[in-house]
N, C-alpha and C positions, 0 to 999 in steps of 0.2 A: 504494500500500500504506500503510495507516494503522498507525502504531506506537502501541500502547496506552500510556497514561500512567497507571500504576497508583498506588495509595496509597503504595507503598514509595518511589517517586520523590519524592513530597512529604515523606515522613519523612526521607529522606536529605538533601534540600535544606534542610529545616528544621533538622536537626541541624548541617549545615554553617554556616548563618547564625548559629545560636546559638553555636557554637564560635567563630566569627569575632568576635561581639560580646563574648564573655567574654574573648577574647585582648586585644582593644582595651581592655577595662575594666581588666585587670591592668596594662597599660602606662600607662593614663591616671592611675592613682593616683600614680605616681612623678613624672609631669610636673606634677601639681597640688600637689606638696609645698609650694611657696612660698606659694601661696594658702591652703592649709589651715593651715599654721603661722602665717601672718599673721592670719587671721580668728579663730583660736582662741588666739592668743598662746602658742604652744608652742615650747619650745626644741628644739634638735637631738636631745637625749637623749629628750625626750618624743615627738618624731616617730619616733625609732627604735622606741619602744614601740608606737606606732600601726602602723607598718609590720610589726613583729613579730606583733602581734595579727591584722592582716589576713592575713599569710602563714600563720599557724597555723590560723586559721579556714578559710582557703581550702584548706589541705592536709587538714584533718580532714573537710571537706565533700566532698572528692574521693572518699573511701572509700565512703560510702553512695550518692552520686549518680554515681559512676563517670565 
């Protein structure tokens, strides 16, 4: 018996992979703090502004893109 592999399975699989990549991306910015701060010569206060801007942008983008 052959099980049909419909388009919806590809869509669900693609959404899962995309969600996984986005989750890793959110975690990666905090582990890259030292390299970002060093390369751009940013203080801890400035990095706080960077993380705040990232979080606000991410939060506002969640509303239209769900």
